[in-house]
N, C-alpha and C positions, 0 to 999 in steps of 0.2 A: 563751339569755342569753349575752352576750359579756362576758368579763371582761378587763380590761386590766391588763397587768403594769406596775408602776411602772418608770420609767426607772432604769437602773442608776446608782446614786450613785457618785461617785468614791471611791476608797479613802481612808479617813481616816487621817491620820498620828497616830501616838502623840504625846502632848504632850512626851515626853522625847526625841523624835527630833531630831537637829541639822538646821539649815537647810543646804541644799546651798550650798557655796562653791567659788569657783575656786581651784585649787591655786596657791600662790605659786611652786612649782617650775616650773609650766608657763610662767609669765611669764619666769622666769630662763632656761629653755631657749630661748624665743623670742629673748630679748636676746642670749644667747651665740651662737645660730645666726646672727643678724644680724651680729654682730661677726666671726664666722668667715667669712661671705660677703664682708664688706668687706675683711678682711685676708688672705683666701685667696690672691690673686695675689702677696702679699709673703711667702708661706710661713708667716707667723705665724698663719694661720687654723687650723692644726692643733690648737693648744692649746685655744682656745675651742670648737672643734668636738668635740674629745674630751670636754671637760667637759660640753657640751650633751648629748651622747649618753649619757654616764653618768648625768647628772641626769634625763634623760627616762626611762631605765630605772627609776630609783627612783620617779619620779612615777607611772609606770604601775602599778608594784607597789602603791604607797600608794592610788591611785585604785581599784584592784581590791579591795583589802582594806577600803576604806571603804564598800563596798556602794552606790555611786552618790551619796554625799554630797560627794565631791570632783569638781569638773568641770574643764574646761579641756583636753579631749582635742584640740580643734581647734588650740589654741596649741601643744600638744606636737607635733602632726604638722607644723605650719608650721616650728617651730623645728628639728625633725629634718631636714626637707628643706633648710632654709637651711644647716644644719651640713654635710650631705652635699655640698651645692654648694660650700661653702668647702673641703672636703677635695679635691674634684675640681679646683678652681681651683689649690690648692696643688700637687697632683700634676702638673697641666699646667705650672705654672711651673717645677717641678723638671725635668721632661722637656725643656722648651724650653731651660732653662739648660744642661743636659747636652748637648743636640744642638748648641747654639751653641758650647759649649766644645770639643767634639770637632771641629767644622768649623774653628774657629780654630786648633786644634792641628795639624790635618792640612794646613791651608793654608800655614802658616809654613814657612820653610826650616829645615833641620836644624841649622845652626850659625850663628855670628856672621858678619855681612857686613862684611868688611874692604875697604879701598880696593884698587884693582888692583895697586899696586906693593908691597904689604905681604906679607912671607913668613909 
């Protein structure tokens, strides 16, 4: 005689368990990361990028503490990547401005250029 085992039923949730929801901080991290990317070449991207990274750290901590009831990890990753790209663009703009400034400083003559007959 062959006995069949019933199919494993999915784990039932307790009625008082909260529904999984997307973290609002993950949306804010993404928005700040996007702003950091867009304003990165103007060096203003450092501020929203820093805020995005700090907020992402808090959101990860809260998501871990929630036991899986806060979602939005993909939005956090995207926002952090955008924030880092904004930091890289800002750093590139600072380095480029420094190089251009040093080249302009080295290219110019040392003193004022007077007319040939002036002492």
